[in-house]
PATORZA-491884 format. One record per residue: x, y, z of N, C-alpha, C in turn. Coordinates in pm, whole numbers, padded with zeros to 5 digits, always signed. Layout:
REM residues N
XYZXYZXYZ
...
//
This chain:
REM residues 379
+06123+13571+09103+06240+13605+09023+06262+13500+08913
+06288+13545+08792+06316+13453+08683+06451+13385+08706
+06462+13259+08665+06574+13176+08705+06702+13191+08623
+06700+13265+08516+06821+13279+08434+06910+13391+08487
+07038+13358+08512+07136+13457+08554+07237+13484+08443
+07277+13608+08430+07371+13651+08326+07514+13632+08378
+07583+13532+08326+07723+13510+08362+07814+13596+08278
+07911+13661+08341+07998+13755+08269+08142+13705+08258
+08157+13574+08250+08290+13515+08237+08335+13507+08091
+08237+13510+08000+08267+13492+07858+08207+13605+07775
+08232+13727+07812+08180+13842+07740+08245+13853+07603
+08179+13920+07507+08240+13936+07374+08367+14019+07382
+08470+13974+07312+08598+14046+07312+08643+14072+07169
+08722+14177+07152+08771+14216+07019+08892+14135+06977
+08970+14089+07074+09093+14015+07047+09092+13887+07130
+09089+13772+07062+09081+13644+07133+09201+13618+07223
+09310+13688+07199+09429+13671+07283+09436+13773+07396
+09334+13857+07406+09332+13960+07510+09196+13960+07580
+09184+13891+07693+09055+13882+07762+09003+14015+07814
+09090+14117+07819+09045+14248+07867+08981+14332+07756
+08985+14284+07632+08935+14363+07518+08784+14347+07501
+08712+14365+07610+08566+14350+07609+08502+14456+07519
+08409+14412+07435+08339+14504+07344+08221+14563+07420
+08239+14682+07474+08142+14740+07566+08005+14764+07502
+08001+14811+07379+07873+14838+07313+07788+14712+07304
+07852+14600+07273+07779+14473+07265+07728+14430+07402
+07811+14447+07503+07770+14412+07639+07650+14497+07680
+07652+14625+07646+07540+14714+07678+07410+14662+07616
+07416+14623+07490+07297+14572+07422+07248+14440+07482
+07342+14355+07519+07307+14227+07580+07238+14249+07714
+07291+14340+07794+07231+14372+07923+07092+14431+07904
+07075+14518+07805+06945+14578+07778+06841+14471+07744
+06877+14378+07657+06785+14270+07620+06747+14187+07742
+06845+14157+07823+06824+14078+07944+06728+14149+08039
+06753+14275+08067+06671+14352+08160+06530+14378+08105
+06522+14408+07977+06392+14438+07916+06297+14320+07922
+06352+14200+07933+06269+14079+07940+06245+14032+08084
+06280+14115+08180+06247+14085+08319+06347+14000+08394
+06468+13985+08340+06573+13908+08407+06667+14006+08477
+06708+13972+08599+06774+14074+08682+06902+14029+08751
+06942+13902+08740+07057+13850+08817+07183+13850+08731
+07288+13916+08780+07415+13925+08707+07528+13871+08795
+07609+13783+08737+07717+13718+08810+07852+13759+08752
+07941+13807+08837+08075+13845+08793+08176+13794+08895
+08303+13828+08874+08409+13788+08967+08529+13878+08947
+08609+13889+09050+08729+13973+09049+08823+13935+08934
+08832+13805+08906+08930+13755+08809+08877+13746+08666
+08746+13755+08645+08691+13738+08510+08744+13846+08415
+08784+13802+08298+08840+13892+08197+08955+13975+08256
+09033+13911+08343+09147+13977+08407+09108+14109+08473
+08990+14109+08535+08944+14227+08608+08852+14318+08531
+08833+14293+08403+08753+14382+08318+08603+14354+08328
+08565+14235+08370+08424+14198+08378+08346+14291+08471
+08402+14316+08590+08333+14403+08686+08317+14544+08629
+08419+14592+08563+08415+14726+08504+08311+14733+08393
+08308+14631+08308+08210+14627+08198+08068+14624+08252
+08048+14552+08361+07915+14544+08422+07875+14679+08482
+07971+14748+08537+07946+14883+08589+07892+14973+08477
+07961+14971+08363+07923+15059+08252+07790+15018+08189
+07768+14887+08176+07648+14839+08105+07524+14840+08193
+07542+14818+08322+07427+14798+08411+07417+14906+08519
+07518+14916+08602+07509+15000+08722+07494+15147+08688
+07565+15193+08585+07556+15334+08546+07427+15366+08469
+07353+15262+08429+07239+15285+08338+07104+15241+08394
+07103+15173+08508+06977+15124+08565+06971+15154+08714
+06850+15173+08769+06836+15196+08913+06890+15077+08992
+06956+15104+09104+07021+14998+09181+06923+14891+09227
+06801+14928+09260+06705+14830+09312+06646+14740+09202
+06681+14766+09076+06620+14692+08965+06697+14567+08925
+06811+14540+08987+06893+14424+08949+06963+14367+09071
+07019+14247+09053+07091+14176+09159+07232+14148+09111
+07330+14181+09193+07471+14160+09160+07529+14049+09246
+07596+13954+09182+07674+13852+09253+07821+13871+09215
+07907+13873+09315+08051+13889+09290+08127+13793+09382
+08256+13775+09352+08332+13671+09421+08468+13721+09469
+08505+13675+09588+08637+13704+09643+08735+13598+09593
+08844+13639+09528+08937+13541+09467+09030+13477+09570
+08976+13385+09650+09055+13327+09759+09176+13250+09708
+09172+13205+09583+09285+13131+09525+09404+13222+09497
+09382+13355+09505+09490+13451+09482+09542+13510+09613
+09475+13480+09723+09504+13547+09849+09590+13460+09940
+09695+13517+09994+09785+13441+10081+09797+13500+10221
+09748+13623+10240+09755+13684+10373+09636+13778+10395
+09601+13799+10521+09483+13877+10557+09490+14020+10506
+09610+14073+10498+09626+14213+10455+09577+14237+10312
+09560+14130+10236+09517+14144+10096+09365+14153+10084
+09292+14113+10187+09147+14104+10178+09080+14240+10157
+09110+14334+10241+09045+14466+10235+09072+14538+10103
+09197+14546+10055+09222+14614+09927+09146+14552+09810
+09140+14419+09805+09068+14352+09696+08919+14381+09706
+08865+14373+09826+08722+14401+09847+08689+14544+09805
+08772+14638+09845+08750+14778+09808+08762+14799+09658
+08856+14729+09596+08873+14742+09451+08750+14690+09377
+08690+14583+09427+08569+14530+09364+08457+14633+09367
+08440+14698+09481+08335+14799+09493+08364+14919+09402
+08491+14953+09389+08529+15063+09300+08503+15026+09154
+08541+14904+09115+08517+14861+08978+08368+14858+08945
+08289+14805+09038+08146+14791+09015+08072+14924+09029
+08119+15009+09119+08050+15135+09144+07922+15118+09223
+07923+15027+09321+07804+15000+09403+07834+15026+09550
+07726+15037+09629+07739+15054+09774+07724+14921+09848
+07665+14824+09781+07650+14691+09840+07644+14587+09729
+07674+14463+09764+07666+14349+09671+07560+14254+09724
+07470+14211+09638+07358+14127+09682+07402+13987+09723
+07478+13921+09637+07526+13785+09663+07679+13785+09652
+07746+13753+09762+07892+13755+09762+07944+13615+09794
+08041+13570+09713+08089+13432+09725+08239+13426+09748
+08281+13325+09822+08421+13285+09823+08440+13204+09694
+08530+13246+09608+08540+13192+09473+08617+13060+09471
+08549+12952+09430+08610+12820+09408+08675+12764+09535
+08592+12740+09636+08640+12679+09760+08670+12531+09735
+08793+12492+09761+08835+12353+09742+08964+12331+09819
+09014+12209+09813+09140+12180+09879+09254+12265+09826
+09244+12305+09698+09350+12385+09637+09351+12529+09685
+09237+12576+09737+09227+12716+09780+09211+12730+09931
+09243+12624+10004+09225+12626+10149+09302+12739+10216
+09421+12768+10165+09502+12874+10226+09427+13007+10225
+09362+13037+10111+09289+13162+10099+09155+13161+10168
+09102+13043+10196+08971+13033+10260+08981+13018+10411
+09068+12927+10455+09077+12895+10598+09189+12972+10666
+09310+12965+10610+09428+13021+10678+09419+13172+10699
+09358+13243+10604+09349+13390+10619+09210+13435+10664
+09123+13339+10699+08990+13371+10754+08908+13460+10661
+08909+13429+10532+08838+13513+10436+08686+13510+10460
+08634+13395+10502+08489+13388+10526+08450+13476+10645
+08532+13476+10749+08505+13562+10865+08512+13709+10825
+08605+13741+10737+08615+13877+10684+08486+13916+10612
+08437+13825+10527+08315+13853+10452+08193+13862+10544
+08190+13779+10648+08079+13784+10745+08072+13922+10812
+08187+13976+10843+08191+14109+10904+08138+14214+10806
+08175+14200+10678+08127+14294+10576+07975+14282+10559
+07925+14162+10577+07780+14143+10571+07712+14213+10688
+07769+14199+10806+07715+14266+10925+07716+14417+10909
+07814+14468+10835+07827+14612+10813+07737+14661+10700
+07668+14568+10632+07572+14607+10529+07625+14610+10387
+07750+14570+10368+07808+14571+10233+07767+14448+10151
+07723+14344+10219+07683+14219+10155+07545+14180+10206
+07456+14139+10115+07322+14096+10155+07318+13946+10187
+07375+13865+10098+07379+13720+10120+07519+13669+10092
+07560+13569+10172+07698+13522+10168+07702+13372+10140
+07792+13333+10049+07803+13191+10016+07937+13157+09954
+07942+13042+09888+08064+12998+09821+08029+12943+09683
+08129+12945+09595+08121+12863+09474+08223+12752+09493
+08196+12636+09435+08287+12524+09459+08282+12422+09347
+08400+12367+09318+08413+12253+09228+08463+12131+09306
+08454+12137+09438+08505+12028+09522+08412+11907+09516
+08461+11792+09568+08376+11674+09573+08277+11685+09689
+08184+11592+09694+08074+11602+09789+08121+11593+09934
+08215+11504+09962+08262+11488+10099+08329+11616+10150
+08415+11673+10068+08483+11798+10107+08380+11908+10127
+08284+11916+10036+08182+12019+10043+08100+12007+10172
+08063+11885+10206+07986+11861+10328+08063+11907+10451
+08192+11878+10455+08276+11921+10567+08281+12073+10579
+08297+12140+10466+08302+12286+10466+08171+12345+10518
+08060+12289+10472+07929+12342+10511+07898+12312+10657
+07947+12201+10708+07932+12171+10850+08009+12271+10935
+08125+12313+10885+08208+12409+10958+08154+12552+10948
+08073+12578+10844+08020+12713+10822+07868+12707+10800
+07793+12681+10906+07648+12664+10892+07573+12794+10864
+07643+12907+10866+07577+13036+10848+07580+13085+10703
+07609+12997+10608+07603+13036+10466+07457+13048+10422
+07436+13137+10325+07301+13159+10272+07275+13082+10143
+07379+13060+10064+07360+12997+09934+07491+12933+09888
+07482+12858+09779+07601+12792+09724+07589+12788+09572
+07702+12798+09504+07706+12792+09358+07783+12667+09317
+07717+12580+09239+07773+12450+09205+07769+12425+09055
+07866+12349+09006+07865+12303+08867+07768+12187+08856
+07657+12210+08787+07556+12105+08769+07511+12104+08623
+07515+11989+08563+07457+11968+08430+07430+11819+08416
+07354+11782+08316+07314+11641+08308+07431+11548+08274
+07535+11600+08210+07650+11516+08177+07733+11485+08302
+07742+11582+08393+07820+11564+08516+07738+11504+08630
+07610+11484+08608+07520+11444+08717+07568+11318+08789
+07608+11217+08714+07657+11093+08774+07807+11073+08753
+07877+11180+08715+08021+11172+08692+08095+11149+08824
+08184+11050+08825+08253+11013+08949+08354+11116+08995
+08398+11203+08906+08494+11307+08943+08423+11434+08989
+08331+11483+08908+08260+11607+08940+08159+11588+09052
+08092+11472+09054+07993+11437+09157+07882+11542+09169
+07827+11584+09055+07727+11690+09056+07604+11654+09139
+07552+11533+09121+07433+11493+09196+07462+11490+09346
+07574+11431+09384+07608+11421+09526+07629+11559+09588
+07693+11649+09515+07713+11785+09566+07579+11858+09579
+07492+11838+09482+07357+11895+09488+07284+11845+09612
+07294+11715+09638+07226+11657+09754+07284+11711+09885
+07414+11735+09888+07476+11796+10007+07418+11936+10030
+07408+12014+09923+07352+12149+09935+07208+12146+09984
+07132+12050+09934+06992+12036+09978+06986+11997+10126
+07075+11909+10167+07079+11866+10307+07103+11985+10400
+07185+12079+10353+07217+12197+10434+07118+12312+10410
+07014+12285+10333+06905+12380+10311+06953+12514+10255
+07042+12505+10156+07096+12625+10094+07027+12656+09962
+07013+12784+09931+06974+12824+09796+07085+12780+09701
+07047+12730+09585+07147+12677+09491+07150+12760+09363
+07269+12806+09329+07295+12870+09200+07371+12769+09116
+07325+12747+08994+07390+12651+08904+07484+12724+08809
+07609+12675+08802+07703+12722+08700+07734+12606+08605
+07782+12639+08489+07817+12540+08386+07701+12447+08350
+07579+12500+08332+07467+12413+08294+07485+12352+08155
+07570+12418+08073+07598+12369+07938+07739+12313+07926
+07806+12300+08040+07945+12250+08044+08032+12328+07946
+08037+12458+07966+08119+12543+07880+08068+12555+07738
+07938+12533+07718+07878+12540+07584+07874+12408+07512
+07941+12307+07566+07948+12178+07497+07811+12115+07479
+07723+12127+07579+07593+12060+07572+07495+12129+07479
+07534+12242+07424+07452+12305+07321+07483+12249+07183
+07593+12173+07172+07636+12117+07043+07675+11971+07061
+07578+11889+07092+07604+11747+07117+07614+11672+06984
+07665+11548+06986+07671+11468+06862+07533+11456+06796
+07533+11446+06665+07407+11445+06589+07313+11333+06633
+07368+11218+06666+07284+11106+06712+07210+11142+06840
+07277+11212+06929+07215+11254+07055+07110+11362+07029
+07144+11458+06944+07050+11565+06913+06923+11510+06849
+06936+11409+06766+06819+11349+06701+06723+11289+06805
+06778+11224+06906+06693+11169+07013+06610+11279+07077
+06673+11391+07101+06604+11503+07167+06496+11563+07078
+06534+11595+06956+06440+11662+06867+06325+11570+06825
+06353+11442+06810+06247+11349+06773+06140+11337+06882
+06180+11360+07006+06084+11347+07116+05994+11470+07130
+06053+11590+07128+05970+11710+07152+06006+11830+07065
+06099+11811+06971+06134+11920+06881+06226+12025+06940
+06268+12006+07065+06350+12107+07131+06499+12085+07108
+06573+12193+07115+06717+12190+07090+06792+12132+07210
+06916+12087+07189+06999+12043+07303+07015+12151+07409
+07020+12276+07367+07030+12387+07461+06910+12388+07557
+06790+12372+07502+06669+12373+07585+06668+12255+07682
+06705+12138+07635+06708+12020+07722+06803+12043+07839
+06921+12095+07811+07022+12114+07916+06975+12214+08021
+06915+12323+07976+06870+12425+08070+06748+12379+08148
+06659+12306+08085+06542+12254+08156+06583+12154+08264
+06688+12077+08237+06734+11978+08336+06769+12047+08468
+06849+12152+08462+06893+12217+08586+06787+12308+08646
+06711+12377+08562+06609+12469+08613+06499+12395+08687
+06478+12268+08653+06372+12190+08717+06411+12124+08847
+06537+12135+08887+06581+12072+09011+06529+12150+09132
+06466+12083+09228+06418+12152+09349+06533+12220+09422
+06509+12341+09468+06611+12415+09542+06698+12505+09456
+06693+12487+09325+06770+12574+09235+06692+12703+09213
+06751+12815+09255+06681+12942+09235+06740+13024+09121
+06862+12984+09074+06923+13060+08965+07012+12969+08881
+07003+12985+08749+07087+12911+08655+07169+13012+08576
+07300+13005+08591+07388+13099+08522+07422+13049+08382
+07425+13141+08289+07471+13111+08154+07571+13218+08115
+07695+13175+08088+07797+13270+08045+07775+13307+07900
+07724+13426+07876+07681+13465+07742+07781+13558+07676
+07805+13534+07547+07905+13611+07475+07850+13679+07350
+07719+13673+07330+07660+13739+07213+07514+13774+07238
+07465+13868+07160+07325+13907+07169+07235+13788+07133
+07279+13707+07039+07201+13590+06998+07183+13493+07115
+07289+13470+07190+07280+13380+07305+07184+13434+07410
+07189+13563+07434+07097+13623+07531+06953+13602+07486
+06926+13631+07359+06790+13617+07307+06741+13473+07317
+06826+13377+07283+06788+13235+07291+06757+13195+07435
+06845+13232+07526+06827+13193+07666+06703+13258+07727
+06683+13385+07697+06566+13457+07748+06437+13391+07700
+06434+13353+07575+06315+13289+07519+06287+13156+07589
+06390+13078+07613+06373+12949+07680+06322+12967+07823
+06380+13061+07896+06345+13078+08037+06214+13153+08059
+06160+13214+07955+06032+13281+07969+05919+13183+08000
+05936+13059+07956+05830+12960+07979+05891+12823+08003
+05989+12817+08090+06064+12693+08110+05989+12596+08200
+05993+12468+08165+05924+12364+08241+06022+12251+08273
+06003+12185+08388+06091+12073+08424+06078+11958+08324
+06179+11875+08316+06173+11755+08233+06077+11654+08294
+06009+11578+08208+05925+11470+08259+06009+11342+08270
+05948+11235+08319+06022+11109+08342+06080+11053+08213
+06003+11060+08104+06052+11008+07976+06173+11087+07927
+06168+11218+07946+06279+11303+07903+06405+11274+07985
+06389+11246+08112+06504+11209+08194+06568+11079+08143
+06486+10986+08101+06539+10860+08048+06611+10883+07915
+06557+10973+07833+06623+11005+07706+06760+11069+07733
+06768+11154+07834+06896+11216+07867+07001+11114+07909
+06959+11007+07971+07054+10901+08008+07116+10840+07882
+07034+10824+07778+07086+10773+07651+07178+10876+07584
+07139+11003+07595+07222+11110+07540+07359+11111+07606
+07363+11094+07738+07490+11091+07811+07579+10978+07760
+07519+10862+07735+07596+10748+07683+07659+10783+07549
+07581+10846+07463+07631+10884+07330+07743+10986+07341
+07723+11087+07425+07825+11191+07442+07954+11131+07496
+07942+11045+07595+08061+10986+07656+08139+10898+07560
+08072+10850+07457+08141+10773+07354+08225+10863+07264
+08193+10993+07263+08257+11086+07171+08347+11190+07236
+08311+11234+07355+08388+11343+07417+08527+11296+07454
+08624+11380+07428+08763+11344+07456+08813+11407+07586
+08791+11537+07601+08840+11608+07719+08726+11692+07776
+08697+11675+07903+08584+11744+07965+08623+11884+08013
+08678+11962+07923+08719+12099+07953+08599+12192+07937
+08580+12283+08032+08468+12378+08026+08510+12516+07977
+08640+12533+07949+08687+12662+07899+08693+12772+08004
+08717+12736+08129+08721+12836+08236+08846+12924+08230
+08952+12875+08164+09078+12949+08144+09166+12962+08268
+09133+12893+08375+09215+12903+08496+09357+12852+08473
+09374+12762+08378+09504+12698+08356+09602+12785+08277
+09550+12880+08202+09633+12948+08101+09752+13022+08162
+09727+13101+08265+09835+13183+08321+09947+13101+08384
+09917+12975+08415+10020+12892+08479+10111+12823+08377
+10078+12832+08248+10153+12759+08146+10277+12835+08101
+10397+12783+08126+10520+12854+08086+10541+12857+07936
+10470+12769+07862+10484+12765+07716+10374+12843+07645
+10288+12910+07723+10182+12994+07668+10090+12917+07573
+10055+12795+07611+09960+12715+07532+09818+12758+07568
+09738+12790+07468+09597+12827+07492+09518+12698+07513
+09532+12639+07629+09484+12503+07656+09334+12485+07627
+09244+12571+07677+09102+12550+07648+09069+12555+07499
+09134+12646+07426+09110+12656+07281+09154+12528+07211
+09269+12477+07251+09320+12353+07192+09226+12236+07221
+09179+12226+07344+09089+12116+07381+08954+12129+07310
+08908+12252+07290+08782+12273+07219+08792+12220+07076
+08902+12251+07009+08923+12201+06873+08937+12049+06873
+09005+11997+06974+09026+11852+06984+08894+11778+07003
+08808+11831+07088+08678+11767+07110+08594+11767+06982
+08597+11877+06910+08524+11883+06783+08576+11777+06686
+08706+11762+06681+08766+11665+06589+08732+11523+06630
+08728+11495+06759+08705+11359+06807+08562+11310+06784
+08469+11404+06768+08331+11364+06739+08323+11292+06605
+08410+11331+06513+08410+11267+06380+08553+11250+06333
+08631+11174+06406+08775+11163+06377+08803+11054+06275
+08846+11094+06157+08877+10998+06050+09025+11005+06010
+09107+11073+06094+09251+11088+06065+09275+11147+05927
+09195+11247+05894+09214+11314+05766+09231+11463+05793
+09265+11537+05689+09286+11681+05707+09150+11751+05706
+09090+11766+05823+08956+11823+05834+08963+11974+05854
+08845+12036+05859+08838+12180+05885+08893+12213+06023
+08875+12121+06118+08926+12146+06253+09078+12140+06255
+09134+12042+06184+09280+12035+06173+09333+12162+06108
+09263+12208+06007+09302+12331+05939+09303+12449+06037
+09201+12454+06122+09193+12562+06221+09310+12554+06318
+09348+12433+06355+09461+12415+06447+09592+12457+06380
+09608+12422+06253+09728+12462+06179+09737+12614+06173
+09624+12678+06141+09623+12824+06135+09658+12886+06270
+09600+12826+06374+09628+12872+06511+09778+12860+06539
+09836+12747+06498+09979+12723+06522+10066+12824+06449
+10029+12855+06325+10113+12944+06244+10102+13090+06287
+10000+13122+06365+09994+13258+06420+10109+13281+06517
+10157+13169+06576+10277+13171+06663+10262+13256+06787
+10139+13284+06826+10118+13361+06949+10110+13270+07071
+10085+13143+07046+10072+13047+07155+10154+12922+07123
+10183+12847+07227+10253+12722+07207+10162+12615+07150
+10222+12516+07085+10150+12399+07037+10133+12299+07150
+10048+12201+07127+10035+12093+07225+10169+12025+07247
+10247+12014+07140+10378+11948+07148+10481+12029+07226
+10451+12156+07255+10542+12239+07332+10530+12216+07482
+10430+12140+07522+10410+12112+07665+10534+12045+07724
+10584+12099+07835+10703+12043+07900+10666+11953+08018
+10535+11930+08035+10485+11839+08140+10528+11882+08280
+10526+12012+08304+10563+12062+08438+10451+12039+08539
+10327+12027+08489+10214+11999+08577+10154+12119+08647
+10203+12238+08619+10152+12358+08686+10003+12379+08659
+09958+12339+08542+09819+12359+08503+09723+12267+08577
+09769+12149+08616+09680+12048+08674+09614+12098+08801
+09691+12164+08885+09636+12212+09012+09536+12325+08994
+09535+12388+08877+09443+12498+08849+09311+12451+08790
+09301+12325+08752+09185+12276+08676+09073+12228+08768
+08956+12295+08766+08843+12251+08848+08787+12115+08805
+08816+12075+08679+08764+11948+08629+08861+11832+08655
+08975+11861+08718+09074+11759+08755+09128+11684+08632
+09146+11757+08524+09198+11697+08400+09350+11686+08408
+09402+11572+08365+09548+11558+08352+09587+11625+08220
+09609+11754+08225+09626+11834+08104+09747+11791+08020
+09865+11770+08077+09978+11726+07993+09949+11595+07919
+09881+11504+07986+09848+11376+07922+09754+11396+07804
+09656+11485+07821+09561+11511+07713+09626+11589+07599
+09719+11677+07631+09789+11752+07526+09873+11659+07439
+09923+11552+07498+09997+11453+07421+09905+11389+07316
+09781+11364+07353+09684+11308+07258+09649+11409+07149
+09640+11535+07189+09614+11640+07090+09727+11644+06987
+09849+11636+07036+09966+11634+06947+09957+11517+06849
+09921+11400+06899+09912+11281+06814+09803+11294+06709
+09701+11374+06739+09589+11390+06645+09612+11504+06546
+09658+11617+06595+09668+11737+06512+09806+11762+06452
+09909+11706+06511+10044+11741+06466+10119+11625+06400
+10128+11512+06468+10207+11400+06416+10167+11357+06275
+10035+11341+06244+09999+11296+06109+10021+11402+06000
+10038+11528+06040+10044+11636+05942+10167+11726+05965
+10280+11663+05992+10401+11737+06031+10443+11840+05927
+10421+11810+05801+10468+11900+05695+10401+12037+05701
+10280+12043+05758+10208+12169+05762+10264+12265+05867
+10348+12214+05956+10399+12298+06065+10540+12349+06037
+10592+12319+05918+10728+12361+05882+10728+12494+05810
//
């Protein structure tokens, strides 16, 4: 099986303020390109695109290709579940949205201390095990952004898992918060198949600082995108690398890379260590754009979008009116979302963040960069 998986968390949409406005024709073409090149693994979730991802995948894939020609991965939203009575209706709704008789890879979505109630208290894993015994699920596992110690404890308590989905990329590999390497080693210790998510850290590693990109291209002529994907694809035990794709161009690029992908050599690993140093000198907020924080914000701040603009500005911050500042001003004047300065520091977003970012604190920095120096533009 080819190692590239089609992530459906960032499908093309017609309205940036409406995650359900998936452009179905584009998704159909993207799926066709993916399948025509021999790639077969598709990853979705109950919560992606506010429930529209599963439906879009049904229309683009399930209704148009033989069931045995592809692999579906889907997730139970344990972070939304508070009682056992909710498990069966959600499970049935997923099958209805997808239009399938079975799911190949089924995961408990984002197992961590924050979702313990939905994972442990309501016995969601035992529920899924029963569904596997009944033939509705082929392989059962979890996705997780937890630290290595927590992950090890969970896997010790549930030795009957088949696979695990982890956030792994070269920037997070030695990160003390994400603990990507340590989590990977835990998964290897438990002899689990490993699915990689966020190999590009929300797309950030495809657009690294110019100094870092020069190091990469000078060595072998390859793009930052290729380096990032080769890093994870070459790890022993990794059987699938997910890429959340939002355009036909991205599908074509990824397919081309994975058609003949090779592990990094020792020299390339050393170069990546230098790249990490350069990136860490420039990156401001390690947001991956997962959007989990948005619904919890009472001021309707589009937090990932704001952080994305902020990171771009920080790469070359000269305290001047740049194109990025202009984009932020335009965003502000649309008045559909709150500004960074509208944050009331309630902290509701912090518990939703898999990257453990102190969001109110970072929004204060965004305000100081994008708003305070240019107050006249917001009047």
